[in-house]
N, C-alpha and C positions, 0 to 999 in steps of 0.2 A: 386843860379840859374843864369845862363847866358842867356840873351835874345839877339838874333840877328835879325835885320831887313834885309830882302832881298827879292829878287824876285825868284819865281820858275824857271824862265828862265835863271837865273844866280846865282845858289846856292853858298853861301859863304863858301864852304867846299872843302877840298882836294879830289882828286880821291880816291875811295874806302874807304872813311872815316868811313862809317857806315856799320855794319853787315846787317842791314835791313833798307830800305827806304820805307815808306808807305804813302798812301793817304787814306782819308776817306771823300768822298763827295767833293773832290777838282777838279778832272779831269772832272767832269760833267760840270764845269763852264768854261772850256778851249775850245775855238773854235776848231773844228776838224782839221783845217789847221795848228794850232799851237801845236797840241798834240805831234808830233815827237820831237819838240824842248824841251818842258818841260819834256817829258819822257826821252830824252837824258840826261838831267841833273840828273834825278833820277838814271839812269843806271850808269852814271859817278860816282856819290857819293856812290853808293852801292858797298860794298865789296863782297856781295854774294846774298842777297835776295831783292826782290821787292814785296811788298804786297799791295793790294788795296781792298777797300770796296766802291763800286760805284753803281749807277743805271745801269741796264743792258738792252740791246736790241741786237738782232743778227745783226741788221743794224743800222747805225747812224741815230738817230731820234731826231729832234729838239722838245723841249717842252717849252711851255710858262712858264715864270718864273715871278710870281707876275704881270701877265698881259702883260709882255714884251717878245719880241722875240730876239733871238741872245745872250742869257745869260745862256742857259741850254741845254745839249744834253745827251742822253743815247746811249750807244753802247757796243760792246764787247771790253772793254779796254784791257783785257789780249791779245786778238788777235791783237790789234793795236800795242802793245809792240812787240809781236812775229813777226809781219810783218815788223817792222822797225829795230829790233835789233836781228840779227841772233845768237848772243851769249847768248840769253836767252832761257830757256826751261820752259814749264809749269809744275809745281810740283803738284798743286792741284787747282781746281776751284769748287765752290759750289754756286748754285743759290738758292735764298730765295724768294719765291713768297710772295706778300703782302697778309696778312691774310684778311684784310678788303677790298681788291681790286682785288681779284683773278680773277674775271670774266673779267676784262679788261686786264689781262695778265701782269700786272706790277710786276717786280721783281728786286731784288738787287743781286749783285754778290760779293763774296769774292774770291780773287785769290792770289796765291803765285807763283812767278817766281824765277828762280835761274840762276845766271850767270854761264855759263859753262867755261868761260875764264875771267881773270881779266886783 
């Protein structure tokens, strides 16, 4: 196993290095103004697909994280990708409502995006 240390803002991989680049509960911790930069690195390193599993909201919504503000957001992350990277298309997206919190409308999303050009 090789372990690399790096930053999501400067991934230590060549362009199109991976078939799939994915996140799971990572983008929710990136400030909205920094999302295009980290997403750009994901797009750059992806040879074809980008997949995510994140908190979902139709609009960017800050959430207190362990009593603190400025560390957690939910939004439509697939749409943020699409708004910033026209070479992407949405393949599939599915929302998963919280079973024990449905009355508050909380839900997660799984999405798959595909690069239409490399």
